[in-house]
Backbone as numpy.savetxt, mean C-alpha at the origin, in Angstrom:
# Nx Ny Nz CAx CAy CAz Cx Cy Cz
9.39 -38.56 -8.91 9.05 -37.15 -8.70 9.05 -36.84 -7.21
9.69 -35.74 -6.82 9.79 -35.39 -5.41 8.47 -34.92 -4.84
8.42 -34.87 -3.54 7.21 -34.41 -2.86 7.03 -32.92 -3.10
5.77 -32.50 -3.27 5.49 -31.09 -3.52 5.88 -30.25 -2.31
6.46 -29.08 -2.60 6.73 -28.12 -1.54 5.39 -27.55 -1.05
5.34 -27.26 0.23 4.09 -26.77 0.81 4.24 -25.31 1.19
3.23 -24.52 0.86 3.20 -23.09 1.20 2.10 -22.85 2.22
2.45 -22.23 3.33 1.46 -21.77 4.31 1.06 -20.35 3.91
-0.16 -20.20 3.46 -0.64 -18.97 2.83 -1.54 -18.24 3.82
-1.00 -17.20 4.46 -1.72 -16.50 5.52 -2.63 -15.40 4.97
-3.62 -15.03 5.79 -4.56 -13.94 5.49 -5.25 -14.16 4.14
-5.78 -15.34 3.95 -6.37 -15.74 2.68 -7.74 -15.11 2.47
-7.97 -14.63 1.25 -9.27 -14.13 0.81 -9.72 -14.99 -0.38
-11.02 -14.98 -0.68 -11.51 -15.83 -1.79 -10.79 -15.58 -3.11
-10.48 -14.31 -3.40 -9.81 -14.01 -4.67 -8.38 -14.54 -4.69
-7.73 -14.68 -3.51 -6.40 -15.28 -3.47 -6.46 -16.72 -3.98
-7.41 -17.48 -3.48 -7.56 -18.87 -3.90 -7.79 -18.95 -5.41
-8.66 -18.08 -5.90 -9.01 -18.11 -7.33 -7.78 -17.96 -8.20
-6.97 -16.94 -7.92 -5.84 -16.64 -8.80 -4.64 -17.54 -8.55
-4.35 -17.86 -7.29 -3.21 -18.74 -7.03 -3.49 -20.17 -7.50
-4.72 -20.64 -7.34 -5.04 -21.97 -7.85 -4.94 -22.00 -9.37
-5.35 -20.91 -10.01 -5.33 -20.85 -11.48 -3.91 -20.89 -12.03
-2.95 -20.27 -11.31 -1.58 -20.16 -11.83 -0.60 -21.15 -11.19
-1.04 -21.84 -10.17 -0.15 -22.78 -9.48 0.18 -23.98 -10.37
-0.81 -24.49 -11.09 -0.61 -25.63 -11.99 0.04 -26.83 -11.30
-0.35 -27.06 -10.05 0.14 -28.23 -9.34 1.58 -28.17 -8.87
2.20 -26.98 -8.94 3.61 -26.88 -8.54 3.79 -26.99 -7.03
2.80 -26.46 -6.27 2.92 -26.41 -4.81 1.63 -26.90 -4.17
1.77 -27.40 -2.97 0.62 -27.67 -2.13 0.40 -26.40 -1.30
-0.71 -25.73 -1.52 -0.97 -24.46 -0.83 -1.98 -24.68 0.29
-1.54 -24.37 1.50 -2.41 -24.48 2.66 -2.96 -23.09 2.96
-4.20 -22.83 2.55 -4.79 -21.52 2.71 -5.28 -21.32 4.15
-4.76 -20.29 4.79 -5.05 -19.99 6.20 -5.72 -18.62 6.27
-6.87 -18.53 6.92 -7.57 -17.25 6.99 -6.91 -16.28 7.96
-6.27 -16.79 9.00 -5.65 -15.93 10.01 -4.46 -15.17 9.42
-4.23 -13.99 9.99 -3.02 -13.25 9.64 -1.82 -13.85 10.36
-0.65 -13.70 9.74 0.57 -14.15 10.40 0.86 -13.26 11.59
1.17 -13.87 12.72 1.63 -13.17 13.92 2.45 -14.17 14.71
3.02 -13.72 15.82 3.78 -14.65 16.65 2.89 -15.76 17.20
1.58 -15.48 17.35 0.65 -16.47 17.89 0.17 -17.46 16.83
0.13 -17.03 15.55 -0.39 -17.91 14.50 0.70 -18.57 13.68
1.95 -18.20 13.89 3.05 -18.76 13.10 3.09 -20.28 13.16
2.64 -20.85 14.27 2.65 -22.31 14.43 1.79 -23.01 13.39
0.84 -22.28 12.78 -0.01 -22.88 11.75 0.79 -23.23 10.50
2.01 -22.73 10.41 2.87 -23.03 9.26 3.69 -24.30 9.46
3.44 -25.01 10.54 4.20 -26.23 10.81 4.10 -27.20 9.64
5.24 -27.70 9.19 5.28 -28.63 8.07 5.42 -27.97 6.73
5.35 -26.64 6.69 5.47 -25.91 5.42 6.92 -25.68 5.06
7.16 -25.45 3.77 8.50 -25.12 3.28 8.66 -23.62 3.08
7.52 -22.91 2.99 7.54 -21.46 2.77 6.25 -20.88 3.33
6.28 -19.59 3.61 5.04 -18.89 3.97 4.83 -17.76 2.97
3.56 -17.46 2.74 3.18 -16.38 1.84 2.31 -15.41 2.63
2.67 -14.13 2.62 1.96 -13.15 3.45 1.61 -11.91 2.65
0.69 -11.10 3.23 0.22 -9.88 2.58 0.51 -8.68 3.47
-0.05 -7.53 3.16 0.37 -6.26 3.76 0.12 -6.15 5.26
-0.93 -6.82 5.75 -1.27 -6.67 7.17 -0.87 -7.86 8.02
-0.13 -8.80 7.44 0.48 -9.85 8.25 1.66 -9.25 9.00
1.96 -9.79 10.17 3.00 -9.22 11.02 4.21 -10.15 11.10
5.18 -9.89 10.25 6.42 -10.67 10.27 7.42 -9.99 11.19
7.05 -9.88 12.46 7.91 -9.26 13.47 8.99 -10.26 13.90
9.86 -9.83 14.81 10.94 -10.70 15.26 10.40 -12.00 15.85
9.36 -11.91 16.68 8.81 -13.12 17.30 8.21 -14.05 16.25
7.56 -13.48 15.24 7.00 -14.31 14.17 8.12 -15.00 13.40
9.17 -14.24 13.08 10.28 -14.82 12.33 11.01 -15.88 13.16
11.18 -15.61 14.44 11.80 -16.62 15.32 10.99 -17.92 15.28
9.66 -17.77 15.35 8.78 -18.95 15.34 8.88 -19.69 14.01
8.90 -18.96 12.91 9.01 -19.59 11.60 10.34 -20.30 11.43
11.40 -19.66 11.86 12.72 -20.29 11.77 12.77 -21.55 12.63
12.10 -21.50 13.77 12.04 -22.67 14.63 11.33 -23.84 13.98
10.45 -23.55 13.00 9.76 -24.59 12.25 10.55 -25.04 11.03
11.73 -24.44 10.84 12.58 -24.82 9.71 12.24 -24.11 8.41
11.42 -23.07 8.48 11.04 -22.33 7.27 12.13 -21.33 6.92
12.51 -21.30 5.65 13.64 -20.48 5.24 13.28 -19.39 4.23
12.00 -19.27 3.88 11.63 -18.25 2.90 10.23 -17.71 3.18
10.12 -16.37 3.10 8.83 -15.68 3.17 8.58 -15.03 1.81
7.44 -15.36 1.21 7.06 -14.75 -0.07 5.98 -13.71 0.19
6.33 -12.44 0.02 5.35 -11.36 0.12 4.58 -11.28 -1.18
3.26 -11.29 -1.13 2.47 -11.11 -2.34 2.04 -9.64 -2.47
3.01 -8.78 -2.27 2.79 -7.33 -2.32 4.14 -6.66 -2.55
4.10 -5.37 -2.80 5.35 -4.62 -3.03 5.94 -4.09 -1.73
5.08 -3.61 -0.83 5.56 -3.04 0.43 6.05 -4.10 1.39
6.97 -3.70 2.28 7.55 -4.68 3.22 7.81 -4.07 4.59
7.05 -3.03 4.92 7.24 -2.39 6.23 6.77 -3.28 7.38
6.07 -4.35 7.08 5.59 -5.28 8.11 6.57 -6.41 8.40
7.78 -6.30 7.87 8.80 -7.35 8.06 9.97 -6.79 8.86
10.41 -7.52 9.86 11.61 -7.17 10.62 12.82 -7.79 9.92
13.48 -6.99 9.10 14.57 -7.52 8.29 15.83 -7.80 9.10
16.00 -7.10 10.19 17.15 -7.40 11.04 17.00 -8.80 11.64
15.78 -9.15 12.03 15.53 -10.48 12.57 15.67 -11.56 11.50
15.35 -11.18 10.25 15.39 -12.15 9.15 16.80 -12.36 8.60
17.70 -11.45 8.86 19.03 -11.47 8.25 19.75 -12.78 8.50
20.21 -13.41 7.40 20.96 -14.67 7.41 20.14 -15.85 7.95
18.83 -15.64 8.12 18.02 -16.73 8.67 16.88 -17.13 7.73
16.30 -16.12 7.09 15.13 -16.40 6.25 15.11 -15.40 5.10
14.93 -15.89 3.88 14.89 -15.03 2.71 13.50 -14.40 2.58
13.48 -13.14 2.17 12.21 -12.42 2.00 12.13 -11.96 0.55
11.09 -12.43 -0.16 10.89 -12.11 -1.56 9.61 -11.30 -1.71
9.57 -10.39 -2.65 8.38 -9.55 -2.82 7.96 -9.48 -4.28
6.82 -8.85 -4.51 6.35 -8.57 -5.87 6.54 -7.07 -6.09
7.60 -6.66 -6.77 7.94 -5.24 -6.82 6.93 -4.38 -7.58
6.29 -4.95 -8.59 5.32 -4.17 -9.37 4.31 -5.13 -9.98
3.08 -5.07 -9.48 2.06 -5.98 -10.03 1.11 -5.24 -10.96
0.79 -4.00 -10.65 0.07 -3.14 -11.58 0.13 -1.72 -11.06
1.18 -1.00 -11.38 1.25 0.39 -10.95 0.11 1.22 -11.52
-0.44 0.79 -12.66 -1.57 1.51 -13.24 -2.79 1.41 -12.33
-3.01 0.22 -11.74 -4.17 0.03 -10.87 -4.14 1.02 -9.71
-3.00 1.16 -9.06 -2.90 2.03 -7.89 -3.00 3.50 -8.29
-2.30 3.87 -9.35 -2.34 5.27 -9.80 -3.74 5.67 -10.24
-4.42 4.77 -10.94 -5.78 5.07 -11.40 -6.75 5.17 -10.23
-6.55 4.35 -9.20 -7.41 4.43 -8.03 -7.18 5.75 -7.28
-5.93 6.18 -7.24 -5.63 7.47 -6.61 -6.38 8.60 -7.32
-6.44 8.53 -8.64 -7.18 9.53 -9.40 -8.68 9.41 -9.13
-9.17 8.18 -8.99 -10.59 7.97 -8.68 -10.94 8.59 -7.33
-10.07 8.40 -6.34 -10.29 9.02 -5.04 -10.29 10.55 -5.15
-9.33 11.07 -5.90 -9.24 12.52 -6.09 -10.52 13.07 -6.72
-10.97 12.43 -7.78 -12.17 12.91 -8.46 -13.41 12.80 -7.57
-13.47 11.75 -6.76 -14.62 11.57 -5.88 -14.65 12.64 -4.80
-13.49 12.87 -4.16 -13.43 13.91 -3.14 -13.73 15.28 -3.74
-13.14 15.55 -4.89 -13.26 16.87 -5.50 -14.68 17.14 -6.00
-15.26 16.20 -6.74 -16.57 16.43 -7.36 -17.72 15.87 -6.52
-17.36 15.28 -5.37 -18.35 14.81 -4.39 -19.35 13.83 -5.00
-18.85 12.96 -5.86 -19.73 12.00 -6.54 -20.32 10.98 -5.55
-19.62 10.71 -4.45 -20.17 9.78 -3.45 -21.42 10.37 -2.81
-21.41 11.66 -2.54 -22.56 12.32 -1.94 -23.69 12.48 -2.97
-23.31 12.78 -4.21 -24.32 12.91 -5.27 -25.02 11.56 -5.50
-24.27 10.49 -5.46 -24.83 9.15 -5.65 -25.87 8.86 -4.57
-25.51 9.14 -3.32 -26.45 8.88 -2.23 -27.70 9.74 -2.34
-27.53 10.98 -2.79 -28.70 11.86 -2.93 -29.66 11.34 -4.00
-29.11 11.06 -5.16 -30.00 10.65 -6.26 -30.64 9.30 -5.99
-29.99 8.44 -5.22 -30.61 7.17 -4.83 -31.86 7.41 -3.99
-31.89 8.55 -3.29 -33.05 8.92 -2.48 -33.96 9.91 -3.22
-33.76 10.01 -4.56 -34.54 10.91 -5.40 -34.37 12.38 -5.00
-33.19 12.67 -4.44 -32.86 14.06 -4.09 -31.92 14.58 -5.18
-32.42 15.47 -6.03 -31.64 15.95 -7.16 -31.09 17.36 -6.95
-31.03 17.79 -5.70 -30.46 19.08 -5.35 -28.94 18.99 -5.42
-28.31 19.93 -6.10 -26.84 19.88 -6.23 -26.14 20.88 -5.31
-26.86 21.56 -4.45 -26.23 22.49 -3.51 -25.24 21.74 -2.62
-24.05 22.33 -2.44 -23.04 21.72 -1.60 -22.15 20.72 -2.31
-22.38 20.53 -3.61 -21.59 19.55 -4.36 -20.55 20.20 -5.27
-20.30 21.46 -5.05 -19.36 22.21 -5.90 -17.95 21.64 -5.78
-17.27 21.50 -6.90 -15.87 21.06 -6.92 -14.99 22.14 -7.52
-13.81 21.75 -7.98 -12.90 22.69 -8.63 -12.30 22.02 -9.86
-12.01 22.81 -10.89 -11.33 22.28 -12.07 -9.96 21.76 -11.67
-9.59 20.60 -12.18 -8.23 20.12 -11.99 -7.27 20.77 -12.99
-7.79 21.10 -14.16 -6.97 21.75 -15.18 -6.37 23.04 -14.61
-5.06 23.17 -14.75 -4.38 24.37 -14.29 -3.95 24.33 -12.84
-4.38 23.31 -12.11 -3.98 23.18 -10.71 -2.60 22.52 -10.61
-2.01 22.58 -9.41 -0.69 21.98 -9.17 -0.84 20.71 -8.34
-0.30 19.62 -8.87 -0.28 18.35 -8.15 1.11 18.15 -7.57
1.16 17.88 -6.26 2.43 17.56 -5.61 2.49 16.07 -5.33
3.50 15.41 -5.88 3.61 13.95 -5.77 4.81 13.60 -4.90
4.56 12.88 -3.82 5.63 12.45 -2.93 5.93 10.99 -3.22
7.07 10.75 -3.85 7.46 9.41 -4.26 7.27 9.25 -5.76
8.38 9.06 -6.49 8.31 9.02 -7.95 8.82 7.69 -8.50
8.39 6.60 -7.86 8.62 5.28 -8.43 7.64 5.05 -9.56
7.40 3.78 -9.90 6.54 3.47 -11.04 5.13 4.03 -10.86
4.56 3.84 -9.66 3.20 4.31 -9.43 3.15 5.84 -9.47
4.10 6.47 -8.80 4.14 7.93 -8.78 4.27 8.52 -10.16
5.07 7.90 -11.01 5.26 8.44 -12.36 4.01 8.28 -13.22
3.31 7.16 -13.04 2.06 6.98 -13.79 1.02 8.00 -13.32
0.97 8.23 -12.01 0.06 9.25 -11.47 0.42 10.62 -12.06
1.71 10.91 -12.18 2.15 12.18 -12.77 1.66 12.29 -14.21
1.80 11.21 -14.99 1.35 11.23 -16.39 -0.15 11.51 -16.49
-0.93 10.89 -15.59 -2.38 11.12 -15.61 -2.70 12.57 -15.27
-2.01 13.10 -14.26 -2.23 14.50 -13.88 -1.90 15.45 -15.02
-0.83 15.15 -15.71 -0.47 16.00 -16.86 -1.54 15.90 -17.93
-2.15 14.73 -18.08 -3.24 14.57 -19.03 -4.44 15.44 -18.69
-4.62 15.74 -17.42 -5.69 16.64 -17.00 -5.30 18.11 -17.19
-4.08 18.34 -17.61 -3.63 19.73 -17.77 -3.12 20.34 -16.48
-2.64 19.49 -15.57 -2.13 19.99 -14.30 -0.62 20.19 -14.35
-0.15 21.14 -13.59 1.28 21.29 -13.35 1.66 20.28 -12.26
2.83 19.65 -12.40 3.25 18.64 -11.43 4.60 19.00 -10.84
4.66 18.98 -9.50 5.94 19.07 -8.80 6.07 17.83 -7.94
7.29 17.48 -7.55 7.46 16.21 -6.84 8.59 16.30 -5.82
8.51 15.39 -4.85 9.58 15.23 -3.87 9.90 13.75 -3.77
11.20 13.45 -3.71 11.65 12.07 -3.53 13.03 12.12 -2.88
13.24 11.22 -1.92 14.57 11.14 -1.29 15.64 10.81 -2.31
15.23 10.09 -3.37 16.17 9.70 -4.42 15.58 10.11 -5.78
15.73 11.37 -6.16 15.14 11.86 -7.42 15.63 11.06 -8.63
14.71 10.82 -9.55 15.04 10.09 -10.77 15.76 11.02 -11.74
16.93 10.60 -12.18 17.72 11.42 -13.10 17.11 11.41 -14.49
17.21 12.56 -15.16 16.76 12.70 -16.55 15.31 12.27 -16.75
14.47 12.52 -15.75 13.08 12.08 -15.81 12.13 13.18 -16.31
12.62 14.40 -16.34 11.75 15.50 -16.72 10.79 15.91 -15.62
11.01 15.37 -14.41 10.14 15.69 -13.27 10.70 16.91 -12.55
9.82 17.81 -12.19 10.22 19.04 -11.49 10.26 18.76 -9.98
11.45 18.45 -9.47 11.61 18.14 -8.05 11.76 19.42 -7.23
11.11 19.42 -6.08 11.20 20.54 -5.15 11.38 19.98 -3.75
11.68 20.86 -2.79 11.75 20.38 -1.41 10.34 20.22 -0.85
10.23 19.54 0.29 8.92 19.24 0.87 8.12 20.50 1.20
8.79 21.48 1.79 8.08 22.70 2.17 7.44 23.36 0.96
8.19 23.41 -0.15 7.65 24.01 -1.37 6.46 23.21 -1.88
6.59 21.89 -1.85 5.50 21.04 -2.30 4.24 21.26 -1.47
4.40 21.32 -0.15 3.23 21.54 0.71 2.59 22.90 0.46
3.41 23.92 0.23 2.89 25.28 0.05 2.19 25.48 -1.29
2.74 24.88 -2.34 2.28 25.21 -3.70 1.25 24.25 -4.27
1.06 23.08 -3.66 0.21 22.05 -4.27 -1.27 22.23 -3.93
-2.10 22.02 -4.95 -3.54 21.95 -4.74 -3.96 20.51 -4.45
-3.20 19.58 -5.00 -3.41 18.16 -4.77 -2.09 17.58 -4.28
-2.12 16.77 -3.22 -0.92 16.10 -2.74 -1.21 14.61 -2.70
-0.41 13.84 -3.43 -0.63 12.40 -3.49 0.63 11.66 -3.06
0.44 10.67 -2.18 1.56 9.94 -1.58 1.78 8.62 -2.30
3.02 8.42 -2.77 3.37 7.19 -3.50 4.74 6.67 -3.08
5.12 6.92 -1.84 6.43 6.49 -1.34 6.26 5.33 -0.37
7.31 4.55 -0.16 7.23 3.46 0.82 7.25 4.02 2.24
6.84 3.20 3.19 6.89 3.58 4.60 8.24 3.17 5.17
9.02 4.16 5.58 10.32 3.92 6.20 10.41 4.83 7.42
11.50 4.72 8.14 11.68 5.61 9.29 11.79 7.06 8.86
12.23 7.29 7.60 12.33 8.67 7.10 10.98 9.22 6.65
10.07 8.34 6.25 8.80 8.82 5.69 7.61 8.67 6.64
7.80 7.99 7.77 6.69 7.85 8.72 6.22 9.24 9.18
4.92 9.48 9.07 4.30 10.78 9.42 4.96 11.93 8.67
5.29 11.68 7.42 5.88 12.74 6.60 4.86 13.87 6.40
3.58 13.52 6.51 2.51 14.53 6.50 1.97 14.62 7.92
2.22 15.76 8.56 1.86 15.95 9.97 1.32 17.36 10.17
1.15 17.76 11.42 0.57 19.07 11.72 1.35 20.20 11.06
2.68 20.11 11.13 3.50 21.17 10.52 3.26 21.24 9.01
3.09 20.09 8.38 2.84 20.06 6.94 1.47 20.66 6.62
0.46 20.28 7.40 -0.89 20.82 7.15 -0.93 22.33 7.31
-0.12 22.87 8.23 -0.08 24.32 8.43 0.43 25.05 7.19
1.20 24.36 6.36 1.78 24.98 5.16 0.87 24.85 3.94
-0.11 23.97 3.99 -0.92 23.67 2.81 -1.96 24.73 2.52
-2.39 24.75 1.26 -3.48 25.62 0.85 -4.79 25.11 1.45
-5.71 26.01 1.69 -7.00 25.60 2.26 -7.84 24.80 1.29
-7.54 24.90 -0.01 -8.28 24.11 -1.00 -7.60 22.77 -1.30
-6.51 22.46 -0.59 -5.72 21.27 -0.90 -6.50 19.99 -0.59
-6.29 18.99 -1.44 -6.83 17.65 -1.23 -5.64 16.71 -1.12
-5.66 15.84 -0.10 -4.57 14.90 0.08 -5.05 13.49 -0.23
-4.24 12.76 -0.97 -4.57 11.40 -1.41 -3.47 10.45 -0.92
-3.89 9.33 -0.34 -2.91 8.35 0.12 -3.35 6.94 -0.28
-2.60 6.36 -1.22 -2.82 4.97 -1.63 -1.59 4.13 -1.34
-0.72 4.61 -0.47 0.54 3.92 -0.20 0.51 3.18 1.14
0.83 3.87 2.23 0.79 3.28 3.56 0.19 4.29 4.53
-0.64 3.80 5.45 -1.38 4.69 6.33 -0.51 5.57 7.19
0.61 5.03 7.68 1.45 5.76 8.63 2.27 6.86 7.97
2.12 7.06 6.68 2.75 8.23 6.06 2.10 9.52 6.55
0.85 9.40 6.99 0.10 10.55 7.51 -0.16 10.35 9.00
0.07 11.39 9.78 -0.33 11.35 11.19 -1.85 11.55 11.22
-2.57 10.49 11.57 -4.03 10.51 11.45 -4.68 11.54 12.36
-4.17 11.69 13.58 -4.72 12.69 14.50 -4.56 14.09 13.90
-3.39 14.35 13.34 -3.16 15.65 12.71 -4.06 15.85 11.49
-4.32 14.78 10.76 -5.22 14.87 9.61 -6.63 15.23 10.07
-7.09 14.57 11.11 -8.42 14.88 11.65 -8.52 16.34 12.07
-7.49 16.82 12.76 -7.48 18.23 13.19 -7.51 19.16 11.98
-6.73 18.85 10.96 -6.67 19.70 9.77 -8.02 19.74 9.06
-8.71 18.60 9.01 -10.03 18.56 8.38 -11.06 19.34 9.21
-11.00 19.15 10.53 -11.95 19.83 11.42 -11.77 21.34 11.38
-10.52 21.79 11.34 -10.21 23.21 11.34 -10.22 23.81 9.93
-10.57 22.96 8.93 -10.66 23.40 7.54 -9.32 23.94 7.01
-8.23 23.31 7.47 -6.92 23.69 6.94 -6.72 23.14 5.53
-7.45 22.04 5.20 -7.42 21.48 3.85 -8.86 21.21 3.43
-9.02 20.92 2.13 -10.36 20.75 1.58 -10.92 19.34 1.77
-10.05 18.32 1.72 -10.55 16.96 1.84 -9.44 15.94 1.73
-9.81 14.67 1.86 -8.83 13.59 1.81 -9.44 12.36 1.16
-8.65 11.69 0.34 -9.01 10.41 -0.26 -8.01 9.37 0.22
-8.49 8.39 0.97 -7.59 7.45 1.65 -7.92 6.01 1.28
-6.93 5.26 0.87 -7.09 3.82 0.65 -6.38 3.03 1.74
-5.73 3.75 2.65 -4.95 3.12 3.72 -5.16 3.90 5.01
-4.85 3.22 6.12 -5.08 3.81 7.44 -4.04 3.23 8.39
-3.56 4.06 9.32 -2.48 3.63 10.21 -2.77 2.31 10.93
-3.99 2.16 11.42 -4.35 0.97 12.20 -5.25 0.03 11.39
-5.04 -0.02 10.10 -5.94 -0.78 9.24 -5.88 -2.29 9.46
-4.78 -2.80 9.97 -4.62 -4.26 10.09 -5.74 -4.89 10.89
-6.33 -4.16 11.82 -7.39 -4.71 12.66 -8.76 -4.71 11.97
-8.89 -3.98 10.86 -10.22 -3.78 10.28 -10.33 -4.08 8.80
-9.34 -3.66 8.03 -9.46 -3.78 6.57 -9.53 -5.24 6.15
-10.30 -5.48 5.10 -10.59 -6.81 4.53 -11.56 -7.62 5.40
-12.16 -6.97 6.41 -13.14 -7.63 7.27 -14.49 -6.90 7.16
-15.57 -7.60 7.51 -16.91 -7.02 7.49 -17.34 -6.68 8.92
-17.42 -5.40 9.22 -17.85 -4.93 10.54 -19.22 -4.24 10.47
-19.97 -4.49 9.41 -21.21 -3.75 9.21 -22.26 -4.05 10.27
-22.19 -5.23 10.88 -23.18 -5.60 11.89 -22.76 -5.27 13.32
-21.49 -4.91 13.51 -21.02 -4.72 14.88 -20.32 -3.39 15.13
-20.06 -2.61 14.09 -19.37 -1.35 14.29 -17.88 -1.57 14.53
-17.16 -0.47 14.65 -15.71 -0.56 14.82 -15.27 0.08 16.13
-14.47 -0.61 16.92 -13.98 -0.05 18.19 -12.76 0.84 18.00
-12.86 1.78 17.08 -11.76 2.69 16.77 -12.35 4.06 16.53
-12.28 4.92 17.54 -12.92 6.23 17.46 -12.31 7.10 16.37
-11.00 6.98 16.16 -10.33 7.80 15.15 -10.83 7.44 13.76
-10.89 6.14 13.47 -11.39 5.69 12.17 -12.84 6.10 11.99
-13.64 5.96 13.04 -15.05 6.35 12.96 -15.20 7.84 12.66
-14.38 8.65 13.29 -14.44 10.10 13.05 -14.04 10.44 11.61
-13.02 9.75 11.09 -12.63 9.97 9.70 -13.77 9.64 8.75
-14.38 8.48 8.98 -15.45 8.03 8.10 -16.67 8.95 8.17
-16.83 9.65 9.29 -17.97 10.56 9.46 -17.79 11.88 8.72
-16.57 12.18 8.30 -16.31 13.45 7.61 -16.88 13.41 6.19
-17.70 14.38 5.83 -18.28 14.37 4.48 -17.26 14.62 3.38
-16.10 15.18 3.74 -15.06 15.46 2.75 -13.93 14.44 2.80
-14.21 13.27 3.37 -13.25 12.16 3.37 -13.87 10.99 2.63
-13.13 10.46 1.67 -13.52 9.23 0.98 -12.48 8.17 1.32
-12.95 7.06 1.89 -12.02 5.99 2.28 -12.42 4.68 1.62
-11.44 4.00 1.06 -11.60 2.64 0.57 -10.65 1.75 1.37
-10.90 0.45 1.36 -10.15 -0.42 2.28 -9.02 -1.16 1.57
-7.97 -0.42 1.26 -6.76 -0.97 0.65 -7.09 -1.77 -0.61
-7.87 -1.16 -1.49 -8.28 -1.85 -2.71 -7.65 -1.25 -3.96
-6.72 -0.31 -3.80 -6.14 0.33 -4.97 -5.50 -0.67 -5.92
-4.94 -1.73 -5.38 -4.26 -2.74 -6.20 -5.25 -3.68 -6.91
-6.52 -3.63 -6.53 -7.47 -4.72 -6.76 -8.06 -4.70 -8.17
-7.25 -5.14 -9.15 -7.74 -5.32 -10.51 -7.36 -6.72 -10.97
-8.03 -7.18 -12.01 -7.77 -8.51 -12.57 -6.29 -8.66 -12.95
-5.78 -7.62 -13.61 -4.39 -7.69 -14.07 -3.42 -7.77 -12.90
-3.69 -6.99 -11.85 -2.81 -7.00 -10.68 -2.83 -8.36 -9.98
-4.02 -8.93 -9.82 -4.13 -10.22 -9.14 -3.42 -11.32 -9.93
-3.51 -11.26 -11.25 -2.78 -12.23 -12.07 -1.28 -12.08 -11.88
-0.80 -10.83 -11.89 0.64 -10.60 -11.73 1.13 -10.98 -10.34
0.33 -10.70 -9.32 0.72 -11.07 -7.96 0.92 -12.58 -7.86
-0.03 -13.34 -8.40 0.07 -14.79 -8.33 1.27 -15.31 -9.13
1.43 -14.84 -10.35 2.50 -15.38 -11.19 3.89 -15.00 -10.66
4.06 -13.77 -10.22 5.38 -13.35 -9.73 5.71 -14.00 -8.39
4.71 -14.10 -7.50 4.96 -14.75 -6.21 5.38 -16.19 -6.42
4.68 -16.91 -7.28 5.02 -18.31 -7.55 6.38 -18.42 -8.24
6.69 -17.48 -9.14 8.00 -17.50 -9.80 9.12 -17.23 -8.80
8.87 -16.31 -7.85 9.86 -16.05 -6.80 10.17 -17.34 -6.03
9.14 -18.09 -5.70 9.34 -19.35 -4.98 10.03 -20.38 -5.86
9.67 -20.43 -7.14 10.36 -21.34 -8.08 11.85 -21.05 -8.08
12.21 -19.77 -8.19 13.62 -19.38 -8.22 14.32 -19.76 -6.93
13.64 -19.55 -5.80 14.25 -19.87 -4.52 14.55 -21.37 -4.42
13.57 -22.19 -4.69 13.75 -23.63 -4.52 14.66 -24.23 -5.59
14.83 -23.52 -6.73 15.74 -23.99 -7.78 17.15 -23.47 -7.58
17.35 -22.65 -6.55 18.68 -22.10 -6.30 19.11 -21.05 -7.28
18.13 -20.38 -7.93 18.46 -19.34 -8.91 18.65 -17.99 -8.23
19.07 -17.00 -9.02 19.21 -15.65 -8.49 17.85 -15.13 -8.02
17.86 -14.49 -6.87 16.62 -13.99 -6.28 16.50 -12.50 -6.57
15.99 -12.19 -7.75 15.98 -10.79 -8.20 14.99 -9.94 -7.41
14.05 -10.58 -6.74 13.05 -9.82 -5.98 13.23 -9.97 -4.48
14.46 -10.30 -4.07 14.72 -10.43 -2.64 14.91 -9.04 -2.01
14.45 -8.92 -0.78 14.69 -7.71 0.01 15.45 -8.16 1.25
16.51 -7.42 1.61 17.32 -7.86 2.75 17.96 -6.66 3.45
18.31 -6.88 4.68 18.97 -5.87 5.50 20.48 -6.07 5.43
21.21 -4.98 5.20 22.67 -5.07 5.21 23.20 -4.34 6.43
23.91 -5.08 7.25 24.40 -4.52 8.51 25.44 -3.45 8.28
26.30 -3.64 7.27 27.37 -2.68 7.03 26.84 -1.30 6.64
25.73 -1.29 5.87 25.15 -0.02 5.45 23.95 0.38 6.30
23.55 -0.52 7.21 22.41 -0.29 8.11 21.18 0.17 7.33
20.87 -0.55 6.25 19.67 -0.23 5.49 19.16 -1.46 4.76
17.95 -1.33 4.27 17.31 -2.43 3.55 17.59 -2.27 2.07
18.01 -3.37 1.45 18.33 -3.37 0.03 17.29 -4.19 -0.70
16.95 -3.76 -1.93 15.99 -4.51 -2.71 16.44 -4.60 -4.15
15.98 -5.66 -4.81 16.19 -5.79 -6.25 17.62 -6.06 -6.67
18.49 -6.49 -5.75 19.86 -6.80 -6.10 20.01 -8.31 -6.20
20.30 -8.84 -7.40 20.37 -10.28 -7.55 21.36 -10.94 -6.61
20.92 -12.04 -6.03 21.79 -12.83 -5.18 21.27 -14.24 -5.19
22.17 -15.19 -5.26 21.72 -16.58 -5.26 21.25 -16.94 -3.87
20.35 -17.94 -3.83 19.81 -18.43 -2.58 20.94 -18.83 -1.65
20.86 -18.34 -0.38 21.91 -18.67 0.59 21.67 -20.03 1.18
């Protein structure tokens, strides 16, 4: 029997160990590393055959150069998003595999939870009643029934969110760079979506086309009762512009599971020392902002799927099988391609 392949597993949390150990079944030697991947920590992968990373690890050019220098030929993302990877640097040097869908229901349901919390102010009501304050003044919300939900991004998560909104009796309009054919979705342009929506929820990937897709100009078009929800990537929203819109009451509130500069803070405990980020502190101080720390994916079913698919991706790579979950940059088309089967190079 050959020697076990070794995985350098960056940005490890206790739940990662629980689920990956449960589904590994002795296939790999997993070296759990608490540090995030960066050009400075890449050396910790010395002796590994693969690295496994999450959303806030930094697979930049320098990191990839360092990994390649260690002889590593595959990066396994245990997430769907890949905006933290420099694919031009990885091209023809290191394969990048992802988990395209681990539980779209988890993320869509969390988006609805954020919406309901912001709208009905249940977070504030909870704090009041814990202090035996049963006054409901200032906790007024609005019916979702009959309102218009604008959904940006109509992949699996976006479509499930649309189904839930329709279940509430909401009208749904959507925007996507690549509209789904024969989907029954009412696609509109961005300006129309910003103008007509009472709820705006972001479910698109972060790309150069979508970075700051919600900005000052967008907020100027929105209804004053609008609530914006983001469970995708923080940089889809210009945070400074969001703060201004909230302060000037251009919108009603925001439910955020992501933040532009989250890599420095999310998944860490800063309760005893505070955060050296004035923008984040100002957001958290807003009574009409509800923020969670990138936990939309965080369900039992999702964690099981992340572990099983990530390990299967590595199995396929080392067995020389088709890499159905590979993401790669194509120079001829100058874009990133995903989900196109290709055998291990």
